[in-house]
Backbone of each chain as ProteinMPNN parsed JSONL, in Angstrom:
{"seq_chain_A": "MLHIVNKSPLGHAALDSCLRVAQGGDLLLIEDAVYAASAGTLFEPLMKDALKRFKVYALQPDLEARGVAAHLIEGIAVVDYGGFVDLVTQNKTCQSWL", "coords_chain_A": {"N_chain_A": [[-5.077, -15.266, -17.818], [-3.062, -13.803, -20.468], [-3.601, -14.072, -23.919], [-1.955, -13.812, -26.958], [-2.353, -13.189, -30.379], [-1.068, -13.158, -33.681], [-1.515, -13.789, -36.338], [-3.363, -14.041, -39.408], [-6.691, -15.312, -39.271], [-7.703, -16.764, -41.367], [-5.651, -17.657, -42.865], [-3.885, -19.041, -41.351], [-3.427, -21.444, -38.647], [-3.156, -20.503, -36.109], [-4.901, -18.872, -34.464], [-7.09, -20.566, -34.306], [-5.901, -22.704, -32.893], [-5.294, -21.425, -30.482], [-7.908, -20.79, -29.567], [-8.907, -23.306, -29.278], [-7.401, -24.455, -27.263], [-7.027, -22.613, -25.126], [-8.804, -21.603, -22.198], [-10.061, -19.307, -21.432], [-10.009, -15.802, -20.428], [-7.904, -13.027, -21.223], [-7.777, -12.007, -24.614], [-5.728, -10.89, -27.079], [-5.647, -9.396, -30.178], [-3.326, -8.858, -32.645], [-1.314, -7.329, -35.29], [-1.596, -9.266, -38.277], [-3.667, -10.729, -37.202], [-5.744, -9.076, -36.549], [-7.632, -9.108, -38.52], [-9.407, -11.006, -37.706], [-11.065, -9.701, -36.012], [-12.683, -8.35, -37.607], [-15.869, -7.703, -39.009], [-18.101, -9.852, -40.823], [-16.56, -11.849, -42.045], [-15.727, -15.315, -42.812], [-14.814, -16.259, -40.435], [-16.154, -15.024, -38.446], [-18.367, -16.253, -36.894], [-16.928, -18.011, -35.205], [-15.378, -16.222, -33.792], [-17.324, -14.784, -32.433], [-18.26, -16.772, -30.79], [-16.004, -17.132, -29.242], [-16.01, -14.776, -27.852], [-17.708, -15.247, -25.763], [-16.199, -16.504, -23.887], [-13.807, -15.146, -23.627], [-12.286, -11.962, -22.894], [-11.976, -9.841, -25.469], [-9.546, -8.107, -27.297], [-8.383, -5.707, -29.722], [-5.667, -4.389, -31.558], [-5.374, -1.018, -32.13], [-3.61, 0.55, -33.994], [-2.892, -1.482, -35.785], [-5.349, -2.289, -36.795], [-6.072, 0.04, -38.178], [-4.04, 0.2, -40.094], [-4.724, -1.864, -41.752], [-7.141, -1.183, -42.721], [-9.51, -1.917, -41.419], [-10.66, -0.857, -39.179], [-13.169, 0.273, -38.903], [-15.07, -1.675, -39.078], [-15.825, -3.589, -37.022], [-16.455, -6.589, -35.101], [-19.095, -6.669, -32.799], [-18.491, -6.035, -29.37], [-15.809, -6.419, -29.185], [-12.963, -4.957, -27.837], [-11.034, -2.009, -28.417], [-7.594, -1.3, -28.302], [-4.723, 0.838, -27.672], [-1.085, 1.141, -28.08], [-0.284, 1.617, -25.46], [-2.364, 0.428, -24.055], [-1.889, -2.209, -24.727], [0.491, -2.69, -23.326], [-0.534, -2.384, -20.725], [-2.242, -4.635, -20.608], [-0.363, -6.677, -20.656], [1.004, -6.228, -18.26], [-1.039, -6.481, -16.41], [-1.729, -9.142, -16.466], [-0.694, -12.309, -15.173], [0.625, -14.253, -16.636], [1.565, -14.86, -20.093], [0.802, -15.879, -23.349], [2.103, -16.134, -26.527], [0.754, -16.904, -29.558], [2.429, -17.807, -31.897]], "CA_chain_A": [[-3.832, -14.971, -18.516], [-3.206, -13.092, -21.748], [-3.241, -14.783, -25.156], [-1.705, -12.863, -28.055], [-2.31, -13.837, -31.695], [-0.63, -12.185, -34.696], [-1.685, -14.331, -37.695], [-4.719, -14.024, -39.954], [-7.414, -16.549, -38.948], [-8.067, -17.499, -42.584], [-4.44, -18.148, -43.522], [-3.076, -19.801, -40.385], [-4.205, -22.144, -37.616], [-2.763, -20.0, -34.781], [-6.054, -18.465, -33.651], [-7.825, -21.815, -34.061], [-5.203, -23.424, -31.823], [-5.503, -20.649, -29.26], [-9.293, -20.927, -29.109], [-9.117, -24.72, -28.95], [-6.67, -24.809, -26.038], [-7.207, -21.657, -24.02], [-10.134, -21.716, -21.586], [-10.643, -17.976, -21.267], [-9.053, -14.766, -20.043], [-7.793, -11.936, -22.194], [-7.263, -12.376, -25.94], [-5.341, -9.679, -27.803], [-5.383, -9.602, -31.607], [-2.401, -7.854, -33.186], [-0.816, -7.56, -36.658], [-2.588, -9.827, -39.203], [-4.799, -11.333, -36.475], [-6.867, -8.135, -36.396], [-8.698, -9.462, -39.464], [-10.381, -11.826, -36.969], [-11.987, -8.776, -35.339], [-13.453, -7.738, -38.681], [-17.19, -8.297, -39.218], [-18.464, -10.311, -42.17], [-15.72, -12.913, -42.597], [-16.114, -16.688, -42.456], [-14.357, -16.538, -39.078], [-16.97, -14.273, -37.472], [-19.079, -17.091, -35.904], [-15.968, -18.534, -34.221], [-14.979, -15.091, -32.942], [-18.464, -14.489, -31.553], [-18.247, -17.835, -29.798], [-14.863, -16.85, -28.354], [-16.362, -13.623, -26.997], [-18.406, -15.738, -24.572], [-15.205, -17.003, -22.927], [-12.657, -14.239, -23.541], [-12.371, -10.527, -23.157], [-11.182, -9.755, -26.695], [-9.02, -6.78, -27.639], [-7.669, -5.6, -31.0], [-4.734, -3.258, -31.507], [-5.854, 0.05, -33.014], [-2.759, 0.877, -35.146], [-2.93, -2.592, -36.751], [-6.66, -2.196, -37.464], [-6.033, 1.174, -39.114], [-3.122, -0.123, -41.195], [-5.376, -2.821, -42.65], [-8.424, -0.634, -43.193], [-10.653, -2.64, -40.852], [-11.02, -0.247, -37.889], [-14.572, 0.694, -38.865], [-15.983, -2.808, -39.325], [-15.498, -4.59, -36.004], [-17.488, -7.404, -34.459], [-19.519, -6.037, -31.556], [-17.991, -6.659, -28.146], [-14.344, -6.413, -29.192], [-12.442, -3.669, -27.38], [-9.872, -1.522, -29.158], [-6.564, -0.732, -27.429], [-3.523, 1.38, -28.321], [0.13, 0.468, -27.582], [-0.315, 1.721, -23.996], [-3.296, -0.595, -23.593], [-1.154, -3.473, -24.921], [1.399, -2.807, -22.171], [-1.379, -2.616, -19.543], [-2.696, -6.033, -20.616], [0.785, -7.527, -20.311], [1.34, -6.071, -16.843], [-2.171, -6.932, -15.582], [-1.817, -10.6, -16.466], [0.469, -12.974, -14.578], [1.346, -14.935, -17.712], [1.21, -14.437, -21.44], [1.205, -16.836, -24.389], [2.001, -15.657, -27.904], [0.481, -18.034, -30.472], [3.155, -17.408, -33.108]], "C_chain_A": [[-4.119, -14.27, -19.846], [-2.745, -13.97, -22.916], [-3.096, -13.752, -26.268], [-1.606, -13.647, -29.367], [-1.949, -12.782, -32.735], [-0.777, -12.686, -36.136], [-3.147, -14.251, -38.128], [-5.427, -15.352, -39.681], [-7.727, -17.391, -40.183], [-6.844, -18.046, -43.312], [-3.59, -19.047, -42.639], [-3.969, -20.454, -39.337], [-3.956, -21.576, -36.215], [-3.954, -19.639, -33.9], [-6.95, -19.662, -33.335], [-7.214, -22.563, -32.884], [-5.424, -22.745, -30.484], [-6.896, -20.9, -28.705], [-9.618, -22.364, -28.712], [-8.552, -25.048, -27.568], [-7.022, -23.9, -24.861], [-8.646, -21.691, -23.502], [-10.836, -20.362, -21.444], [-9.569, -16.99, -20.853], [-9.052, -13.646, -21.058], [-7.207, -12.457, -23.503], [-6.984, -11.085, -26.7], [-4.963, -10.029, -29.24], [-4.49, -8.481, -32.104], [-1.981, -8.241, -34.612], [-1.92, -8.195, -37.52], [-3.766, -10.501, -38.496], [-5.966, -10.362, -36.327], [-7.973, -8.384, -37.433], [-9.772, -10.324, -38.787], [-11.401, -10.961, -36.241], [-12.96, -8.148, -36.33], [-14.79, -8.455, -38.876], [-17.333, -8.795, -40.65], [-17.605, -11.415, -42.753], [-16.259, -14.283, -42.179], [-15.755, -17.019, -41.014], [-15.267, -15.914, -38.021], [-17.727, -15.152, -36.467], [-18.145, -17.629, -34.812], [-15.524, -17.429, -33.259], [-16.092, -14.751, -31.964], [-18.564, -15.529, -30.445], [-17.145, -17.578, -28.768], [-15.188, -15.71, -27.39], [-17.145, -14.045, -25.739], [-17.419, -16.154, -23.483], [-14.083, -16.007, -22.659], [-13.097, -12.777, -23.534], [-11.428, -10.3, -24.34], [-10.812, -8.31, -27.0], [-8.369, -6.84, -29.027], [-6.848, -4.317, -30.984], [-5.066, -2.219, -32.592], [-4.918, 0.355, -34.203], [-2.764, -0.223, -36.215], [-4.274, -2.644, -37.486], [-6.638, -1.115, -38.532], [-5.169, 0.847, -40.333], [-3.797, -1.009, -42.232], [-6.75, -2.367, -43.124], [-9.639, -1.321, -42.612], [-11.158, -2.028, -39.544], [-12.51, 0.055, -37.772], [-15.56, -0.47, -38.969], [-15.757, -3.921, -38.315], [-16.713, -5.364, -35.517], [-17.808, -6.766, -33.105], [-18.976, -6.797, -30.348], [-16.476, -6.727, -28.078], [-13.856, -5.014, -28.827], [-11.187, -3.296, -28.161], [-8.876, -0.915, -28.167], [-5.424, -0.146, -28.265], [-2.297, 0.677, -27.721], [0.197, 0.51, -26.054], [-1.223, 0.662, -23.375], [-2.7, -1.99, -23.7], [-0.259, -3.709, -23.703], [0.597, -3.084, -20.895], [-1.829, -4.071, -19.466], [-1.576, -6.975, -20.191], [1.085, -7.44, -18.814], [0.214, -6.571, -15.926], [-2.255, -8.446, -15.474], [-0.535, -11.222, -15.939], [1.315, -13.643, -15.663], [0.774, -14.54, -19.07], [1.701, -15.485, -22.436], [1.015, -16.183, -25.755], [1.868, -16.854, -28.841], [1.106, -17.734, -31.826], [2.938, -18.382, -34.257]], "O_chain_A": [[-5.266, -14.166, -20.28], [-1.649, -14.532, -22.898], [-3.985, -12.931, -26.496], [-0.877, -14.634, -29.46], [-2.449, -11.658, -32.691], [-0.229, -12.081, -37.058], [-4.054, -14.379, -37.306], [-4.824, -16.412, -39.844], [-7.987, -18.589, -40.07], [-6.98, -18.811, -44.268], [-2.687, -19.731, -43.119], [-5.124, -20.065, -39.161], [-4.483, -22.103, -35.236], [-4.021, -20.041, -32.738], [-7.5, -19.763, -32.239], [-7.927, -23.004, -31.983], [-5.706, -23.399, -29.479], [-7.055, -21.189, -27.519], [-10.509, -22.6, -27.896], [-9.142, -25.814, -26.806], [-7.279, -24.366, -23.751], [-9.59, -21.794, -24.285], [-12.061, -20.296, -21.347], [-8.376, -17.289, -20.913], [-10.074, -13.351, -21.678], [-6.263, -13.247, -23.502], [-7.889, -10.285, -26.937], [-4.077, -10.848, -29.482], [-4.838, -7.304, -32.005], [-2.262, -9.348, -35.072], [-3.057, -7.724, -37.503], [-4.768, -10.811, -39.141], [-7.076, -10.788, -36.009], [-9.105, -7.936, -37.258], [-10.914, -10.365, -39.244], [-12.483, -11.435, -35.893], [-13.932, -7.5, -35.942], [-14.833, -9.685, -38.906], [-16.754, -8.226, -41.575], [-17.885, -11.883, -43.857], [-17.126, -14.39, -41.312], [-16.316, -17.945, -40.428], [-15.162, -16.239, -36.838], [-17.731, -14.828, -35.279], [-18.521, -17.694, -33.641], [-15.321, -17.67, -32.069], [-15.83, -14.462, -30.796], [-18.907, -15.211, -29.307], [-17.341, -17.784, -27.57], [-14.705, -15.682, -26.258], [-17.228, -13.288, -24.772], [-17.757, -16.156, -22.299], [-13.477, -16.022, -21.588], [-14.134, -12.414, -24.09], [-10.224, -10.535, -24.232], [-11.655, -7.414, -26.966], [-7.871, -7.884, -29.448], [-7.285, -3.292, -30.461], [-5.041, -2.506, -33.789], [-5.398, 0.414, -35.335], [-2.655, 0.066, -37.407], [-4.327, -3.003, -38.662], [-7.119, -1.317, -39.646], [-5.526, 1.179, -41.464], [-3.501, -0.931, -43.425], [-7.436, -3.09, -43.846], [-10.701, -1.318, -43.235], [-12.0, -2.624, -38.871], [-13.054, 0.088, -36.668], [-16.771, -0.252, -38.949], [-15.524, -5.069, -38.695], [-17.838, -4.864, -35.519], [-16.907, -6.375, -32.363], [-18.997, -8.027, -30.306], [-15.915, -7.056, -27.032], [-14.273, -4.02, -29.422], [-10.384, -4.157, -28.519], [-9.252, -0.122, -27.303], [-5.185, -0.562, -29.399], [-2.442, -0.268, -26.945], [0.673, -0.434, -25.423], [-0.916, 0.081, -22.334], [-2.97, -2.853, -22.865], [-0.256, -4.796, -23.125], [0.994, -3.916, -20.08], [-1.804, -4.675, -18.395], [-1.802, -7.943, -19.464], [1.384, -8.449, -18.175], [0.47, -7.027, -14.811], [-2.791, -8.973, -14.5], [0.565, -10.741, -16.212], [2.545, -13.61, -15.622], [-0.316, -13.981, -19.184], [2.85, -15.924, -22.383], [-0.08, -15.738, -26.099], [2.753, -17.707, -28.909], [0.399, -17.442, -32.791], [3.482, -18.186, -35.344]]}, "seq_chain_B": "MSEESSIKKFMFVNRKPPHGTIYALESLEVVLITAAFDQDVSLVFLDDGVFQLRKGQQTKGIETKNFSPTYRALDGYDIEKLYVEKESLDARGLTEDDLLVDVMVLDRKALGALMDEQDVVLSF", "coords_chain_B": {"N_chain_B": [[15.262, -13.433, -83.322], [11.964, -12.334, -83.078], [10.52, -9.247, -81.842], [8.046, -9.597, -80.804], [7.939, -12.28, -79.956], [9.555, -12.244, -77.769], [8.137, -11.38, -75.68], [6.804, -12.38, -72.704], [4.3, -14.16, -70.818], [3.676, -13.136, -67.701], [2.724, -14.056, -64.456], [1.798, -12.867, -61.323], [1.267, -14.154, -58.225], [-0.514, -13.377, -55.485], [-0.88, -14.061, -52.176], [-0.813, -13.355, -49.532], [-1.645, -11.36, -46.621], [-1.28, -7.725, -46.398], [1.375, -5.818, -44.757], [1.813, -7.435, -42.321], [3.806, -9.19, -43.078], [6.619, -8.999, -45.377], [5.994, -9.745, -47.904], [3.878, -8.743, -49.648], [4.647, -6.117, -50.32], [7.152, -6.644, -51.499], [6.375, -8.139, -53.721], [5.013, -6.2, -55.184], [7.145, -4.505, -55.823], [8.649, -6.139, -57.568], [6.806, -6.536, -59.574], [6.635, -3.962, -60.685], [9.203, -3.704, -61.717], [9.199, -5.744, -63.637], [7.278, -4.754, -65.385], [8.665, -2.672, -66.517], [10.121, -3.934, -68.432], [8.437, -4.356, -70.501], [6.642, -6.617, -70.46], [3.994, -9.114, -70.565], [1.942, -8.702, -68.08], [0.205, -10.136, -65.386], [-1.681, -9.756, -62.423], [-2.607, -11.587, -59.623], [-4.886, -11.92, -56.988], [-5.495, -13.774, -54.244], [-6.929, -15.778, -51.567], [-5.762, -14.561, -48.408], [-4.484, -12.557, -49.729], [-6.212, -10.836, -51.024], [-6.728, -8.846, -49.233], [-4.727, -7.009, -49.601], [-5.621, -5.186, -51.404], [-7.525, -3.733, -50.134], [-9.562, -0.925, -49.392], [-8.846, 2.13, -47.541], [-6.537, 1.796, -45.94], [-4.331, 2.778, -43.425], [-1.253, 3.494, -42.429], [0.125, 4.982, -40.577], [0.12, 4.666, -37.781], [1.516, 2.239, -37.36], [3.899, 2.863, -38.288], [5.031, 2.227, -40.826], [5.689, 2.045, -44.385], [2.97, 3.136, -46.316], [1.984, 1.363, -48.818], [-0.276, 0.916, -50.253], [-1.584, 2.858, -51.961], [-0.088, 2.577, -54.266], [-1.097, 0.521, -55.811], [-3.059, 1.737, -57.231], [-1.61, 3.154, -59.01], [-0.634, 1.406, -60.848], [-1.882, 1.178, -63.287], [-0.77, 3.273, -64.754], [1.634, 2.186, -65.445], [0.991, 0.518, -67.437], [-0.05, -1.83, -66.422], [-2.722, -3.647, -66.295], [-4.103, -5.893, -65.884], [-5.625, -7.157, -63.429], [-6.577, -9.608, -61.259], [-9.03, -11.055, -59.158], [-9.897, -13.571, -56.89], [-13.124, -14.801, -56.62], [-14.182, -16.436, -54.562], [-12.405, -15.976, -52.49], [-12.869, -13.312, -51.852], [-15.558, -13.5, -50.999], [-15.318, -15.128, -48.717], [-14.183, -13.391, -46.971], [-16.006, -11.447, -46.562], [-16.023, -9.369, -48.362], [-16.557, -7.07, -51.133], [-16.3, -5.979, -54.577], [-16.533, -3.248, -54.286], [-15.18, -2.675, -51.982], [-12.583, -2.519, -52.677], [-9.471, -0.966, -53.709], [-8.922, -0.577, -56.383], [-10.023, -1.081, -59.827], [-10.919, -4.346, -60.65], [-10.791, -7.63, -62.177], [-13.086, -10.013, -61.39], [-12.814, -13.377, -60.821], [-13.941, -16.797, -60.821], [-12.717, -19.7, -59.008], [-12.129, -21.721, -60.797], [-11.842, -20.492, -63.319], [-9.677, -18.91, -62.731], [-7.709, -20.79, -62.261], [-7.451, -21.838, -64.81], [-6.454, -19.637, -66.151], [-3.99, -19.427, -64.928], [-2.729, -21.647, -65.945], [-2.129, -20.821, -68.496], [0.143, -19.29, -68.435], [3.584, -18.178, -69.015], [5.481, -17.656, -67.094], [5.302, -17.977, -63.618], [5.109, -16.26, -60.648], [5.397, -16.475, -57.17], [3.979, -15.119, -54.272]], "CA_chain_B": [[13.994, -13.54, -82.592], [11.178, -11.112, -83.212], [10.204, -8.582, -80.575], [6.794, -10.167, -80.309], [8.157, -13.559, -79.29], [10.314, -12.063, -76.531], [7.198, -11.011, -74.621], [6.269, -13.556, -72.016], [3.171, -13.937, -69.907], [4.073, -13.233, -66.289], [1.659, -13.948, -63.459], [2.195, -12.718, -59.919], [0.207, -14.692, -57.372], [-0.407, -12.748, -54.156], [-1.769, -14.803, -51.26], [-0.599, -12.96, -48.132], [-2.143, -10.028, -46.286], [-0.217, -6.723, -46.36], [1.861, -5.252, -43.473], [2.316, -8.401, -41.333], [5.058, -9.68, -43.642], [7.12, -8.121, -46.438], [5.668, -10.346, -49.204], [3.036, -7.91, -50.522], [5.463, -5.008, -50.814], [8.176, -7.191, -52.398], [5.696, -8.491, -54.955], [4.755, -4.952, -55.894], [8.425, -4.032, -56.36], [9.032, -6.964, -58.709], [5.819, -6.249, -60.614], [7.015, -2.707, -61.349], [10.42, -3.996, -62.494], [8.8, -6.545, -64.798], [6.559, -3.867, -66.295], [9.66, -1.856, -67.218], [10.645, -4.732, -69.543], [7.35, -4.537, -71.469], [6.122, -7.982, -70.481], [2.551, -9.257, -70.376], [1.881, -8.928, -66.641], [-1.072, -10.309, -64.688], [-1.613, -9.872, -60.96], [-3.716, -12.334, -59.047], [-5.026, -11.783, -55.537], [-6.393, -14.771, -53.683], [-6.823, -15.99, -50.12], [-5.603, -13.29, -47.692], [-3.915, -11.566, -50.645], [-7.218, -9.832, -51.409], [-6.646, -7.735, -48.268], [-3.764, -6.009, -50.089], [-6.342, -4.188, -52.212], [-8.594, -3.135, -49.349], [-9.571, 0.532, -49.213], [-8.799, 2.714, -46.197], [-5.364, 1.419, -45.148], [-3.618, 3.94, -42.862], [-0.164, 2.831, -41.697], [0.84, 5.928, -39.717], [0.235, 4.107, -36.432], [2.516, 1.168, -37.26], [5.149, 3.475, -38.753], [5.599, 1.598, -42.024], [5.266, 2.691, -45.623], [1.664, 2.74, -46.839], [2.172, 1.147, -50.255], [-1.546, 0.582, -50.912], [-1.915, 3.716, -53.107], [0.676, 2.166, -55.446], [-1.932, -0.332, -56.681], [-3.816, 2.623, -58.135], [-0.674, 3.698, -60.002], [-0.201, 0.346, -61.77], [-2.465, 1.545, -64.574], [0.199, 4.142, -65.428], [2.728, 1.341, -65.943], [0.331, -0.426, -68.345], [-0.453, -3.083, -65.763], [-4.173, -3.498, -66.207], [-4.732, -7.204, -65.654], [-5.698, -7.488, -62.008], [-7.625, -10.608, -61.068], [-9.317, -11.401, -57.765], [-10.724, -14.773, -56.808], [-14.428, -14.509, -56.011], [-14.355, -17.188, -53.316], [-11.591, -15.333, -51.452], [-13.617, -12.112, -51.443], [-16.75, -13.93, -50.262], [-14.923, -15.66, -47.402], [-13.771, -12.263, -46.133], [-17.096, -10.478, -46.497], [-15.67, -8.209, -49.187], [-17.045, -6.981, -52.502], [-15.441, -5.124, -55.405], [-16.624, -1.873, -53.779], [-14.226, -2.503, -50.873], [-11.215, -2.551, -53.2], [-8.858, 0.297, -54.134], [-8.781, -0.498, -57.84], [-10.909, -1.933, -60.618], [-10.333, -5.67, -60.871], [-11.664, -8.633, -62.772], [-13.356, -11.059, -60.41], [-12.94, -14.691, -61.459], [-14.086, -17.903, -59.887], [-11.442, -20.427, -58.879], [-11.895, -22.531, -61.992], [-11.334, -19.589, -64.355], [-8.353, -18.471, -62.298], [-6.81, -21.926, -62.486], [-7.227, -21.928, -66.25], [-5.588, -18.506, -66.49], [-2.663, -19.782, -64.423], [-2.172, -22.639, -66.874], [-1.728, -20.167, -69.751], [1.294, -18.409, -68.229], [4.956, -18.64, -69.249], [6.212, -17.525, -65.834], [4.44, -17.699, -62.461], [5.887, -15.875, -59.466], [4.524, -16.681, -56.01], [4.235, -14.303, -53.078]], "C_chain_B": [[13.237, -12.223, -82.712], [10.869, -10.521, -81.848], [8.97, -9.216, -79.929], [7.052, -11.43, -79.48], [8.96, -13.415, -77.997], [9.415, -11.593, -75.379], [6.609, -12.276, -74.001], [5.112, -13.162, -71.103], [3.625, -14.215, -68.473], [2.843, -13.129, -65.394], [2.256, -13.861, -62.062], [1.038, -13.155, -59.043], [0.411, -14.202, -55.936], [-1.402, -13.385, -53.192], [-1.656, -14.362, -49.802], [-1.184, -11.573, -47.854], [-0.99, -9.019, -46.243], [0.243, -6.45, -44.93], [2.444, -6.255, -42.475], [3.632, -9.032, -41.761], [5.435, -8.767, -44.808], [6.675, -8.599, -47.839], [4.922, -9.399, -50.143], [3.84, -6.77, -51.141], [6.514, -5.504, -51.806], [7.572, -7.57, -53.748], [5.492, -7.255, -55.819], [6.036, -4.404, -56.542], [8.805, -4.82, -57.62], [8.078, -6.746, -59.883], [6.238, -5.006, -61.404], [8.268, -2.896, -62.195], [10.06, -4.741, -63.773], [8.109, -5.678, -65.843], [7.531, -3.029, -67.12], [10.251, -2.593, -68.415], [9.564, -5.085, -70.564], [6.891, -5.986, -71.587], [4.599, -7.964, -70.287], [2.315, -9.675, -68.919], [0.444, -9.074, -66.139], [-0.812, -10.394, -63.185], [-2.847, -10.616, -60.476], [-3.711, -12.139, -57.534], [-5.998, -12.863, -55.064], [-6.041, -15.041, -52.228], [-6.643, -14.629, -49.43], [-4.968, -12.196, -48.56], [-4.914, -10.501, -51.063], [-7.203, -8.629, -50.462], [-5.658, -6.654, -48.712], [-4.483, -4.861, -50.793], [-7.419, -3.458, -51.431], [-8.438, -1.623, -49.23], [-9.296, 0.902, -47.758], [-7.617, 2.312, -45.337], [-4.581, 2.669, -44.732], [-2.499, 3.43, -41.96], [0.62, 3.757, -40.771], [1.131, 5.316, -38.335], [1.257, 2.999, -36.287], [3.859, 1.6, -37.875], [5.83, 2.672, -39.862], [5.076, 2.343, -43.246], [3.865, 2.204, -46.017], [1.784, 2.614, -48.356], [0.849, 0.893, -50.982], [-1.92, 1.548, -52.046], [-1.19, 3.319, -54.397], [-0.149, 1.289, -56.384], [-2.731, 0.514, -57.671], [-2.929, 3.199, -59.23], [-0.269, 2.665, -61.053], [-0.684, 0.6, -63.195], [-1.477, 2.363, -65.407], [1.419, 3.4, -65.96], [2.202, 0.282, -66.91], [0.111, -1.796, -67.723], [-1.939, -2.972, -65.468], [-4.885, -4.812, -65.919], [-4.622, -7.577, -64.176], [-6.88, -8.427, -61.791], [-7.782, -10.93, -59.583], [-10.214, -12.627, -57.751], [-12.002, -14.476, -56.024], [-14.588, -15.179, -54.644], [-13.573, -16.546, -52.169], [-12.268, -14.065, -50.933], [-14.788, -12.507, -50.552], [-16.391, -14.368, -48.845], [-14.573, -14.543, -46.43], [-14.826, -11.164, -46.055], [-16.832, -9.232, -47.315], [-16.364, -8.261, -50.541], [-16.08, -6.088, -53.28], [-15.419, -3.687, -54.889], [-15.632, -1.609, -52.649], [-12.791, -2.378, -51.362], [-10.775, -1.206, -53.774], [-8.899, 0.515, -55.64], [-9.836, -1.348, -58.529], [-10.208, -3.259, -60.877], [-11.309, -6.518, -61.669], [-11.837, -9.745, -61.745], [-13.613, -12.371, -61.148], [-13.234, -15.749, -60.41], [-12.819, -18.76, -59.945], [-11.104, -21.24, -60.125], [-11.269, -21.685, -63.105], [-9.921, -19.129, -64.029], [-7.314, -19.563, -62.533], [-6.454, -22.068, -63.951], [-6.273, -20.836, -66.713], [-4.143, -18.791, -66.072], [-1.953, -20.744, -65.376], [-1.633, -22.014, -68.159], [-0.401, -19.427, -69.647], [2.628, -19.037, -68.648], [5.747, -18.649, -67.946], [5.198, -17.229, -64.728], [5.319, -17.415, -61.256], [4.966, -15.837, -58.25], [4.946, -15.829, -54.826], [3.175, -14.57, -52.021]], "O_chain_B": [[13.787, -11.147, -82.48], [10.947, -11.205, -80.828], [8.867, -9.351, -78.71], [6.448, -11.618, -78.424], [9.038, -14.359, -77.212], [9.875, -11.43, -74.249], [6.007, -13.111, -74.677], [4.972, -12.013, -70.684], [3.912, -15.349, -68.091], [2.023, -12.225, -65.555], [3.101, -14.668, -61.673], [-0.05, -12.585, -59.114], [1.38, -14.567, -55.27], [-2.615, -13.265, -53.367], [-2.321, -14.923, -48.931], [-1.215, -10.717, -48.738], [0.162, -9.416, -46.069], [-0.449, -6.825, -43.983], [3.461, -5.968, -41.843], [4.472, -9.367, -40.926], [4.673, -7.875, -45.182], [6.95, -7.934, -48.838], [5.294, -9.267, -51.309], [3.727, -6.494, -52.335], [6.747, -4.868, -52.833], [8.184, -7.349, -54.793], [5.76, -7.263, -57.021], [6.008, -3.905, -57.667], [9.231, -4.237, -58.617], [8.492, -6.77, -61.042], [6.201, -5.0, -62.634], [8.384, -2.311, -63.273], [10.549, -4.414, -64.854], [8.328, -5.848, -67.043], [7.259, -2.713, -68.279], [10.815, -1.968, -69.313], [9.739, -5.987, -71.384], [6.769, -6.516, -72.691], [4.009, -6.954, -69.902], [2.467, -10.844, -68.566], [-0.417, -8.244, -66.431], [0.15, -11.021, -62.74], [-3.974, -10.314, -60.867], [-2.663, -12.188, -56.891], [-7.172, -12.865, -55.436], [-5.008, -14.602, -51.725], [-7.289, -13.653, -49.811], [-4.926, -11.034, -48.157], [-4.525, -9.388, -51.418], [-7.612, -7.531, -50.837], [-5.739, -5.514, -48.255], [-4.021, -3.72, -50.782], [-8.152, -2.648, -51.998], [-7.343, -1.109, -49.0], [-9.49, 0.089, -46.854], [-7.672, 2.467, -44.117], [-4.219, 3.5, -45.565], [-2.762, 2.981, -40.845], [1.66, 3.368, -40.239], [2.235, 5.435, -37.804], [1.819, 2.823, -35.207], [4.806, 0.82, -37.966], [7.043, 2.464, -39.841], [4.155, 3.155, -43.157], [3.609, 1.0, -46.047], [1.702, 3.602, -49.085], [0.845, 0.677, -52.193], [-2.526, 1.106, -53.023], [-1.624, 3.679, -55.491], [0.059, 1.3, -57.597], [-3.038, 0.082, -58.782], [-3.422, 3.674, -60.253], [0.372, 3.013, -62.045], [-0.001, 0.285, -64.169], [-1.365, 2.168, -66.617], [2.148, 3.91, -66.811], [2.869, -0.718, -67.175], [0.09, -2.807, -68.426], [-2.358, -2.3, -64.526], [-6.101, -4.85, -65.735], [-3.664, -8.217, -63.742], [-8.025, -8.093, -62.094], [-6.8, -11.06, -58.852], [-11.178, -12.709, -58.512], [-11.955, -13.965, -54.905], [-15.069, -14.564, -53.692], [-14.015, -16.567, -51.02], [-12.246, -13.78, -49.736], [-14.992, -11.926, -49.486], [-17.081, -14.018, -47.887], [-14.655, -14.72, -45.215], [-14.562, -10.078, -45.539], [-17.351, -8.159, -47.007], [-16.714, -9.332, -51.038], [-15.156, -5.513, -52.705], [-14.416, -2.987, -55.031], [-15.28, -0.459, -52.385], [-11.879, -2.156, -50.565], [-11.589, -0.418, -54.256], [-8.909, 1.652, -56.112], [-10.46, -2.213, -57.915], [-9.044, -3.288, -61.276], [-12.483, -6.18, -61.818], [-10.862, -10.342, -61.289], [-14.509, -12.463, -61.988], [-12.83, -15.62, -59.255], [-11.965, -18.573, -60.811], [-9.934, -21.421, -60.461], [-10.303, -22.097, -63.747], [-9.079, -18.975, -64.914], [-6.188, -19.29, -62.948], [-5.315, -22.374, -64.301], [-5.402, -21.067, -67.552], [-3.199, -18.438, -66.779], [-0.742, -20.662, -65.581], [-0.786, -22.6, -68.832], [0.133, -18.979, -70.662], [2.784, -20.258, -68.639], [6.575, -19.53, -67.717], [4.346, -16.352, -64.871], [6.168, -18.226, -60.888], [3.889, -15.242, -58.294], [6.112, -15.818, -54.43], [3.217, -13.979, -50.942]]}, "name": "protein", "num_of_chains": 2, "seq": "MLHIVNKSPLGHAALDSCLRVAQGGDLLLIEDAVYAASAGTLFEPLMKDALKRFKVYALQPDLEARGVAAHLIEGIAVVDYGGFVDLVTQNKTCQSWLMSEESSIKKFMFVNRKPPHGTIYALESLEVVLITAAFDQDVSLVFLDDGVFQLRKGQQTKGIETKNFSPTYRALDGYDIEKLYVEKESLDARGLTEDDLLVDVMVLDRKALGALMDEQDVVLSF"}
């Protein structure tokens, strides 16, 4: 299934909750959650751990807006809005961790 | 009342990242209004608020206003007291070089002391 997170990992527990509960599948980081894809933060070890269980994607326009497009953790795939739609249609179910 | 005594110390505390919510932009709007009244204005960036000052923000793709260049214009409004909490930068793997503007980096203790000195504190 697809898990979507839109909150910063250092300001909210949404991504923590997602990673605690979800067993695997696709994980899409959008809006302020794209900071979790950024290399060098305190959250990086947890994200690297998540990459063992999830295919992780980050939304390109949100990365660019926040100036973090060039500093991503290795293994995270970048998608555009079309890729977002593909992920939604490819997965049977979708949970947004608002 | 003398003119001197009508100047108050205003601190704006910015703790949210830009773009995901309207807080950062709204704070900036109020900061500029306050500056027009010749007050003693300090801006503080801590927690995810430090991301507001990050270089290289390009909002074309999300079709919103890119207000990040405005931080560089604050100098022109005589707003020169920009403080960033060191611990917040460290937690996000950032250094002063990653920021759009010159700031004063303070540790949390110094920042707390500065907060205590204010007449007005506005939270965003």
